[in-house]
C-alpha positions as CSV (number, residue, x, y, z in Angstrom):
1,M,-90.0,-81.0,72.9
2,Q,-90.6,-77.7,73.4
3,I,-92.9,-76.0,70.9
4,Q,-92.6,-71.3,71.4
5,I,-95.2,-69.5,68.9
6,V,-94.0,-66.1,69.3
7,S,-96.9,-63.5,67.6
8,V,-97.0,-59.5,67.5
9,G,-100.4,-58.5,68.7
10,K,-103.3,-59.7,71.5
11,V,-105.9,-61.7,70.1
12,K,-108.9,-60.2,71.0
13,E,-111.8,-62.4,70.0
14,K,-112.8,-64.4,71.3
15,Y,-113.7,-67.3,69.6
16,I,-110.1,-66.9,68.5
17,K,-109.4,-67.5,72.4
18,L,-111.4,-70.2,73.2
19,G,-110.0,-72.6,69.9
20,I,-107.1,-71.9,70.8
21,A,-106.9,-73.0,74.2
22,E,-108.8,-75.8,73.4
23,F,-105.3,-77.0,70.8
24,E,-103.4,-75.8,74.2
25,K,-105.1,-78.5,76.1
26,R,-104.8,-81.1,73.8
27,L,-101.1,-80.3,73.2
28,R,-100.8,-81.2,76.6
29,P,-99.7,-84.9,76.5
30,Y,-97.8,-84.2,73.1
31,C,-94.9,-81.4,74.0
32,K,-94.5,-78.3,75.8
33,L,-96.1,-75.0,74.4
34,T,-95.5,-71.7,75.4
35,M,-97.4,-68.4,74.2
36,D,-95.6,-65.4,73.6
37,E,-97.2,-62.5,72.5
38,V,-95.0,-59.2,71.1
39,S,-97.1,-55.9,71.4
40,D,-97.6,-54.6,67.5
41,E,-95.8,-50.3,66.9
42,Q,-98.9,-48.3,66.9
43,A,-99.0,-47.0,63.4
44,P,-101.7,-45.1,60.6
45,E,-103.3,-47.9,57.9
46,Q,-100.9,-45.8,55.2
47,L,-97.5,-46.1,56.0
48,S,-94.2,-44.6,54.3
49,D,-91.3,-47.3,53.4
50,K,-89.4,-45.5,55.9
51,E,-92.2,-45.7,58.0
52,L,-92.9,-49.1,57.0
53,Y,-89.5,-50.4,58.2
54,Q,-89.1,-49.0,61.3
55,V,-92.6,-50.6,62.7
56,K,-91.2,-53.7,61.2
57,Q,-88.1,-53.0,62.6
58,K,-89.0,-52.6,66.4
59,E,-91.6,-55.9,66.3
60,G,-88.6,-57.5,65.5
61,E,-86.7,-56.6,67.8
62,R,-89.3,-57.5,70.2
63,I,-89.2,-61.1,68.6
64,L,-85.8,-62.0,68.5
65,N,-85.8,-60.7,72.7
66,K,-88.3,-64.1,72.7
67,I,-86.3,-66.6,70.4
68,K,-83.8,-68.1,72.6
69,P,-79.6,-68.4,70.2
70,N,-80.5,-72.5,70.5
71,Q,-84.1,-72.8,68.8
72,Y,-85.2,-74.0,65.7
73,V,-86.7,-70.3,64.0
74,V,-89.3,-71.2,61.3
75,A,-91.5,-68.0,60.6
76,L,-94.5,-67.6,58.8
77,A,-93.9,-65.7,55.6
78,I,-96.1,-65.5,52.5
79,Q,-92.5,-66.1,50.5
80,G,-91.8,-69.3,52.6
81,D,-92.4,-72.5,51.7
82,N,-95.8,-74.3,51.2
83,W,-96.0,-77.9,52.9
84,S,-98.7,-80.1,53.5
85,S,-99.5,-81.5,56.9
86,E,-97.6,-84.7,56.6
87,Q,-94.4,-82.8,55.3
88,L,-95.0,-80.4,58.6
89,A,-94.9,-83.3,60.8
90,S,-92.0,-85.2,59.0
91,E,-89.7,-82.3,59.2
92,M,-90.8,-81.7,63.0
93,E,-90.1,-85.1,63.6
94,K,-86.4,-85.0,61.7
95,L,-85.3,-82.6,64.4
96,S,-86.9,-84.0,67.0
97,I,-84.5,-86.9,66.1
98,H,-81.6,-84.5,65.4
99,G,-81.7,-83.1,68.9
100,R,-83.7,-79.7,67.2
101,S,-86.5,-80.5,69.8
102,Q,-86.9,-76.4,70.4
103,I,-88.7,-75.2,67.3
104,S,-90.2,-71.8,67.5
105,F,-92.7,-70.8,65.3
106,V,-93.1,-66.9,64.8
107,I,-96.4,-65.0,63.0
108,G,-95.8,-61.4,62.6
109,G,-97.7,-58.4,62.7
110,S,-100.1,-57.1,59.7
111,N,-97.3,-54.9,58.3
112,G,-95.1,-58.9,58.2
113,L,-91.9,-59.7,60.0
114,S,-89.0,-57.7,59.3
115,D,-85.6,-58.5,57.6
116,D,-83.6,-59.0,61.0
117,V,-86.6,-62.0,61.7
118,L,-86.9,-63.7,58.4
119,N,-82.4,-63.9,58.0
120,R,-82.6,-65.6,61.9
121,A,-85.4,-68.3,60.5
122,D,-84.2,-71.8,59.8
123,Q,-86.9,-72.3,57.6
124,K,-89.7,-69.8,56.0
125,L,-93.3,-71.8,55.8
126,S,-95.9,-70.3,54.3
127,F,-99.5,-71.9,54.4
128,S,-101.1,-69.8,51.3
129,K,-100.8,-66.9,49.0
130,M,-103.8,-65.6,50.6
131,T,-103.5,-63.3,53.3
132,F,-104.8,-64.2,57.0
133,P,-105.9,-61.8,59.9
134,H,-102.3,-62.8,62.4
135,Q,-104.6,-63.7,65.3
136,L,-106.3,-66.4,62.9
137,M,-103.1,-67.1,61.9
138,K,-102.6,-68.3,65.7
139,L,-104.9,-70.7,66.1
140,I,-104.4,-72.5,62.2
141,L,-101.0,-72.5,63.3
142,I,-101.5,-74.3,67.1
143,E,-103.8,-76.5,65.4
144,Q,-101.6,-77.9,62.9
145,V,-98.7,-78.6,64.9
146,Y,-101.4,-80.3,66.8
147,R,-102.6,-82.3,63.7
148,A,-98.8,-82.5,63.4
149,F,-98.0,-84.6,66.4
150,K,-101.2,-87.2,66.2
151,I,-99.6,-88.1,62.7
152,Q,-96.6,-88.6,64.2
153,K,-97.7,-91.0,66.5
154,N,-100.3,-92.6,63.8
155,E,-103.3,-91.4,66.1
156,P,-106.9,-90.8,64.2
157,Y,-107.3,-87.0,64.2
158,H,-106.0,-86.7,60.1
159,K,-108.0,-87.3,58.1
């Protein structure tokens, strides 16, 4: 299986980088993982609706340029479905069985995802109704992908 994580912005905190690196290493036996970071659009703290739309559009274009036409796209969005770890494992396994073994997970920036990215998504997934920093969300996501593979293989890790 090929897993891609596309995210807006660079991870800056050392502890998050270390966590991501650990799960990248752990995932090697299970999948081919690629991590693509696109630059975030510089914007003032307070945005008008028009400015917010423009920021999301520019980031969205960068995201969409990283996604291949044949990839199954899962956009992380607060309005998405809430899955358990077991359901994520099951859905990933179903995709693989049905020939959809290229999955791209998308994490937006602090302003969220553009409508174009959300419309391109095959699935919208919410990890919580809470808001998380997008850098931390990358670590949480990669851990859950690892957990999904461990669940699929019935290997110890998930409790």
